[in-house]
N, C-alpha and C positions, 0 to 999 in steps of 0.2 A: 503494501500500498504506499510506504515512503516512496518507493521509486516512482509510483504512478503520480504523487503529486511532484517531484522533483521535474520528472519527464513533462509534466503540464505547465510548467512555468516557463512559459513561450511569451505572451503577449495574454495583454485583458488588464483587470483590477490591480491596484495596489495590495500588498499584504503588509498588515501592521501587527506586531506582536503587542497585545494589550497588558502584558505584564512589564516588560522594559521597555516598551515604545521602539519605534524607529522603522525604517522600511526594512525588510526580509527579502523581498524578491517580488516578482510578478506572476501569479499563476491564470491560467486560461481559466475562463467564467465557464464551469462546466456544473456537473451534477456534486451535490454533497457527499461528502465521504468524512470519516475520521480517521485520526492517525494515534498511533500508541508511541509515546516515547518517555521511557524511564519510570514508566507508573503514572504519568500523568497524561492527559490526553489533550491532542491539538485538534481543535474542530474546524473545519474549514468549510465557510457559508458562503453560497453564491450570491449574487447583486451588483452593485455597482462598484462596492469596494469588499473584496475579500479579506476576511480578517481572520488571524491565527488565533485563537484563544487557548492560552496555555492555563489549565487548571491545578489549581494546590491540593493540597491533600483534602481529603474526603472528610466533611466537618463533623458529621453524624455518626453513630454507630456503623461501622460498613457490615455487619449482620444483620440481616431482617427478621431473625426469628423464624416464625412460622408463616409470616406474610409473603407472599409471592413475589418475585422478581417482577419488575415492572421493565418497560424498555427503558425509562431513565435510569434503571438500577445497572444497567450494562456493564457499566463502569467497574461493579464489586462482583460481577456475575463469574465466579472462575469454575474452573472443573469441568465446564461442558463446552468449551469453546470448540474440541474437534468433534464432538458430538451434532453441534449446530451447524458446522462447516459440511459433514456428511449428510446432513438434513436437507441443504441448499444442493449438494451434489445430485442428491437422490430426485430431488424436483427437477433439475436440469434434463436427468434422463429421461423423466416421465412427462415432457412437456406436451407429447400428442397426446398423454392421458388426462382426465380431468379432477381426479380425485386422490389424495394420499391419507390414510387412517395413521395417525401416529398411537400406538399402544405402551401403555407402561402402569406399574402396578402404581397402589396409591403410595404418594411419597417419592416416588422417582424422581420428580422434578418437571413433568410435563409441561405445566404453566409457565412456570420460569423458562425453561428450553425454548417456550414458542414467543415469550413477551421479551425476555433479556436477552436470547440467542439468535432467535431466526429473524426476530424483526428487524433489528438493528442492521444484520445483514443485508435484508430485502430493502430497506431504506436506502442502503448505500450503493444500491442498483445491481446486485449479484444477477439477478434475472433480468436486468433490463429497467429501463424506468415505466416499472409496472405500478398502479396503483394498488394500495394494500388495504383491506378493512379487516380489522380485527375484531370479534364479536364472542360472547358466549349466549346460549340458547336460551336462558331462563326460562319462565314459564308461558312466555310469547316469543316463541323463535321467529314467528314470521314478520312480528313487529319490529323485534330487534333489528333482522336483516333490511327491512324498509327504512329504519331510523338511518342506519348507517349509509345505505346507497343514497339516499335524501341527502344527507348531510354533505357527502362527497361530490353530489352533483349540483347541490345549491337548488334543491326544489323543495316542495311542499311533503312533508313525510306524511300527512295524512291521505295524499293522492297517490304516493307511491304505494303505501299501504293497501288502499281498495285497490288498485292495479295487480297486486299480488294476489290478493284474496279470490277477486272475479277471476284471475288467468294466471295462475303460477306460471304458465309457458311464457310469460311474458318476461321473466326475468332476464334473458339474454340482452333484450331491447332496452332495458333499464341499466344492465351493466354497461353497454354501450354507451349510452349517456352519460354515465361518471367517467369513463374511460376518455371522452372527449372534454368532457369540463375540467377533468384533474391535467389532462395534457395541454391544454388551454392555459391554463393557470401556472403551470410549471414552467414554461415555453416565457410566458409573459416574464414571469420574474425573475427568470434566469438571463432572458434576452438571447435564447438558442433557438436553433431549429435543426435538431439533429435527428438521427434516427430513432423514431420513438419506440421501440421495441428492443432495441441491442441485439446486434447481430442479424440484423434483418428480418426478426420476428415480428409477428403484430403483437402489439400491446393486448394485454388480458389483465383481468382483475385477480390478485390474490387474496382470497377469500380464507382466514385462518380463524378455525373455530374452536375454541376452547372449551372443556368439559363438557364435550358432547353426551354424557351421561346425563344432563341435563334434561335431555329429550326423553329419557326413561323413567325420572324421577318427578320432576317439576312440570313437566307438559303432560304427565300420566294421571294428575291428580282429577282432571274434571273433563267431562266430553267436550266441552270447547277447548281445553288445552289439547285435546288429542285430534280434534279436528284441523286445529292450528299446526299441529305439527305435521301432519299429514301433507298439508298445503305447503309447508316449510320443505319438505323433502322431495316433492315435485318441482317448486322452484329449484333446489339445488339439483335435480336431475336435469331439467331443461338447461342451466347454466353450464353446466359440465357436459353436456353432449354436444357435438359438431354439428353445426348450423347445416353443413352440407358434408357427403362423403369426402373422406381427404382432408376436410377443414379443422380448424381449432376450435375448440369451445370458448365460450366466452369468459369463462372463468377456470382458475384453477384453487381448488379447495384443499386446504390441510387441515384435518380434525383429530383432535387430540380426546383420547377416551380412556378410562380408567378399563385395566385389563379385567378386574372383576364383572364389568359390565358388558364384555364382549359378546357373552350369549345373547345378552337384549340386543343388541345391534343387529345381530344374525337375523333378527325377526324381519328387519325392512330390507328389501332387496335391492335397493341403492347401494346401503352400507353395506350388504352382505358382497354384492359384488366387487366393491372397493376392497372388503378384507380378503375375498378369494383372490383379487388380482396381485395384491401385494400389500404389506404393512410395514412401517417402520417401528424398528422396536425399539426402545429406550432401555438399554443394558444399563447392569449394575457399574457403579464407577469402579476404576482400577485405583490402585493406592495412590500413583501418582495423580491422579486426578482429585481425590479425597484430601490427599495432603495440600494441592493447588487451591481447594476451596476453603480450607482454614487459614493459610498464609497469604494468599492474594487480596483478600480484600483488608487486613492488618496491614500489608504494605500501603495500600490505597490512601488508609488514615493514619500513615507513619507512624504505625504502632508496633512496638517491639512486641514477638511473641515467643515464649521460652518453647524450645524444642520439645520439652518435656510433655508438653499441654498436647502437641501433634501428634506425639507417639502415644499418649494416653486416649485420643479420639480415636485414632486407628485399633488400638486395641481393643476397644470397647465396641465398636461397632463391627469388627471383623466375625464372620460368621463361621459358627460351631461345624457347620458341614463342609468337610473338604471339598464335596462336589462341587459346589457354590463357585469355588477359587475366588474367593476375596470377601466382597459384601452384599447386603442384602441390597435389593432394589430401593426401599424406603428411606435408607439410612441420612439423605442430604436435609429434610427438614429437621430432623432430629439432631443432627450436627450444628445445622443453623441455629437452633434454640438453644442449644447447650453453649456455644458460643457467644450467642447474646446477651446469655444469665452471665456467662464469666466476663462479659466486657463491662455489664452493670456491677461487678463485684470487685473490679480491679481497681486499684490504687491511680487516683488522677495523676498523669505524667509520669507513672510508671508503665512497665511491660505488663503484658497478659501474660501472667505466670500460674503455675498449678494450682497455687492454694487459691486463687479467683475462682479457677476452674471448678476445682471440688466445692467451694463455695456456692456455686450457680447449681450444681447438682448432678453435672457429666451428662452423657445422653443418655446414661440407662433411669434418669428420672427428671430430667430437665422439663419436658412439658407439664408433667403433672403435677410437680413442683412448682411451677411459676403460677400454672392457674390456679392452683389450690391455696397457695399464699395470697396472692389477691383475694380470692375469694373469700377466705377468712378473715382478711382486715376490712372487710366491709360490715357496715353495720345491718343488724337482723333483717331489716325492711328492703335493704338493697340486697341483700342474699337472695331473700325470695323474687326479687325483680330477677334478677340474674339466671335465677334456675328457671324461671319463664322465658327469659331470652333466649337462651341456650336448646331448650327443647322446642321452642319454634323455629330455630333455625336449623334444627337437625330434622332430615326425614327417613324414617325407617321402613325400608322398601320391605314387601310383602314377604320375601324371604329371610328377612332380618338385616341385611345389610344396610349401613349406614350411609348417608350422603348428606351434603349442606346445601340449606335451602337460603337463598336470598329474599330478603323482604326490604320494603321501602321502609324508611323511617318511620311515617305515617302508619303503615299496617300494624308495625311493631308497638308503636305507643298504644294503638287501640286494642290490640290483644292483650297487652300487657295489664290494663284496666287500671294503671296506678298513675302517679301525677307523672305528666310529660317529661315534666323537667328532673325527675329522678330515673326514669328509664335513660334518658339522653345522658346522665351522670355515668349510669353503671357501662352504657354502650362505650362512653369516653375512655373509661379506666379500663377496661379490657382492650380496646384499641389502641392505647397508649402502650402497653404490653405487649401488642401485636398477636394478640390473640384474638382479635376480632379486626375485620377490615372494613370500613366506612368511607364513601366519598362525601357525604352529607345529603345524599338523599337516599342511600341503599346501604345495608348492612348485612354481613355474611361472617359466618367462622373462618378465621385465616387458613387452617389448613387441614385436611381429611385426618390427619396422624392425631388431633387433639379427639376427634371422636371416638379413636379408642385407648389413646393415652391417658386422658383424664378420666380418673376413676369416679369421681364426683357426677360427672356427666352421663356415664355408664349407669349410675345408680338412679339418676333421674329419668332416662332412658328405659330402664326396665320394665315397668308397667306398659311403656309404649311399645316396647318390644313384643310382649305379650298379645296386647292389641292386634297389631300389625300380623302376628300369627293365626290369631283368631280370624282376622278379615281375611286372610287368604286361604283358612281353611272352610271359612263360610263360601267362598266364590268356588272353590273345588267342589264341596258337597252341593252347592245350587246346581252347578253343572252337571255332576252326576244325577240327581233327582230329574234335571230336565230331558237327559239323556234316556232315561228308563219311563218316559212319557208320564211324569209327575206322579208315579207312583207312592203311595201312601208308607211304603215299606221303607223309604229312603229319608221319610223326614226325621228329623231330632228326636230323641226321647224327652221327657219333661224336664230333667235336669240340665241337659245339655241346651235346649230349647229356653231355657230361664237365661242360660249363662250369655247366649248368642244375640237374645232379644235386649238384656242389661245393655250389652258392649254397645249394638245398635243404637240405642238411646245417649250413650255418651257420645259415639260418633257424630249423630244429627245434631248435638247440643253444641259441638265444637269443631266446624268443617275445618278450620283453618288448622287444626292440628291432627285431625283423623282423617283418614280415607272414607269416603261416605259408600252405604250401601248400594248397590246396584239396584235397579227395578226388579229383576229376577231375584235376587236376593232377599229383597222385601217380601216378594209373594211368596218364596219357599217360608220364610219366617212366620208369616200370617196365616199361609195355609196349615203350618205345623203347629201354631196356636190354636186354629179352630179345631184341628182332629185330637188336639190335649182336651181342648172344652168338652169334646164329645166324649171323648173316652172317661173323663171326669164324672159326667153326667150318667154313663152306665154303671160306672163302680159305685156312685150313690145309691144308685137304683137297685143293684145286687146287695148293697150292705143294708138297705131297707128290707130288702125280702127274707133276709136271714134274721133282722131284728124282727119283723113280724113273726116269722114262723118259732122265734124264741118266743117273743110274748103270749102267743096263743098257747103254748106249751106250759108257761107259767100261771095264765089264766084257768087253765085246767089242772093243775098241780102236777102234770106229768112231766114236765122238763124236755128234756131231752129226747125221751123215748116217744112223747107226740111227733115231736120235729120228725125223727126217723121214720116214723110210722106215715105220716103224712107222705113223706118222699117214697117210700116203698110203695104204699097204693098208687101215687102218679105215674111211678116206672110200671106197676103191673096195668094199669089202664092203658097207658101206651102200647106194652107189649101186646093187649089183646086188642085193640084197634089195628094193629099191625097184622096181627094173625087174621083179621077180617080182609085185610087187603088182598089176601090170595083168595079168597072168594069173588070178590070184585075184579080179579083179574080173568079169573076163567069165565065170568061173564062177558069181558073183552073191554071194561071201561078202563083198565089201566095199561092197555097196550099202547096209549099215547103217553111217551115219558112228559109231556107238559102236565098232563091231567094229574100223573103220579106226583111232580111237583109241586102242583097247587095242594094237592089234598094233604102231605107231609107238610106244607107251608101252614096249613088250617091247622095241624095238630098240634105244632110247636107254637103258634100264636095261641093257641086256646092254653095251652099249659102255661104261658107265659101269664096270660091274663088270669090266671087262677093264682098263682103264686104272687102277683102284684096284688091281689084283692085281699089274701091271706097276709100279705104285709103288712097293707093299711089296717087292717083289723088288727094286726098286732101292735102298731105303732098307736093306734087308738086305746087299745087295752093297757098297752105299756104309761101312756100318758093319764089315764083315768087312776 
């Protein structure tokens, strides 16, 4: 990159060093790029005058804890530069294709790789001067796509959203509008008119989708969300399909998904096809990369670090399984949080030593200790709010898997039913320790690792997990009932029915927290309730009959003997009637199966009437 800058110094605007002042050379006014020199960055900006800005030491803590790396954090994003370059190379080899799925375990650093690794490379023009749109699906993926396209094209978001909803196949035309608008803006700002695509390629939109699993968590929660998800996937298919045979699609999509949601992605044809074609796997870090992730940020902050700290980190996160050849895929957020905690405990002006690292908890307990210490320091009323906030920001999937949910601050305040100022104070406290992420409009948990590492949160979610498991089983049992023509044999027994109905009432009362019963599930529970009521009436009738028979015996002073005598007489009467059926059969009356059924039914009905009358008499006698 340095050679690129030096070879570009031919003619154009003057370059000025903003630190020492004075002219340092003349650069050709071209695309933006970033140089790295001795741990400090030199940014080159295009315009009438190009300026080299030499940055000093990183002023804040260089470790982000559980907060994801964003594009502005590229300077302290160490350990994954080789992986980011490999991802760009993979995209270049897949230019005729439209979609690449990036897969990694929770905690592997997918978001950071895209935001602080890939995006800066794309902005530097590694694929040419192509516009880049980065988004997460949230619960409204089509709206998020429309919002991003409208912002880039400088048009009204409502009209773009309406166009995509009415016809998702219109996505390529909207993307072409974005490409024209961004190209005109870039060329006008830089005063250039060069090859728009780079290498003779027509420009395309690079759509970077982070946390694709939100399509299976947030967008799954309502019928409207599922409809929007379908339209979003249809728009992606249109955008990534060539307009004509042999042509290039309007967009290249890079989508990152958690590995444990890969089975969910395979349910959707577009995603299944992309996964079947090729995936980009985020592999575990090597020891060299891990050491770089520890020492690199410290160097950016001009902070000395004891080698013993680096050795301790490597030893703690090394896998015990020799087959893994190193470290687990999810160690990066643990290391980042441990180093953030160590930085908070180090002596100002001193180096980051082993004592500070141990006081912070190390990698083994840094996440849990950081969250629990902050929670324990809150007053009781704010602890209650914190519990509500974190459970609201967590989704428990039907199979028990945990995922993060993003809520607007307005939704969060309403759901907490507490003083909005107190809710804001709790959010601010956890955000200050990088356990929550907020941009002023929305709030979410900083990283998936918090969902499993903070023991207090898991305790809060225990009941939610049971409810989710019950909800999943209810859907399965409802399907089984429907598959068997809604036969009563597949309805719930009374105890299980009572549990399911109580859970359904909880879910309906709190739709923000719980999944709602489907219409089929509601019918399944209602049918079971009606069947249970019929069964209860029959049992009460039988109990009344037996009580009546016992009452008659008591009135006669004969007790159980009378009851048994009545039953024996009834049986003999029925047997005698059945013997007479033989005579009727010989007369030909009972040759018809229907007639026989009617007569047998009359016998049964008559016997029941007799028993009910006797039961009623017994009840009256008992009351007297």
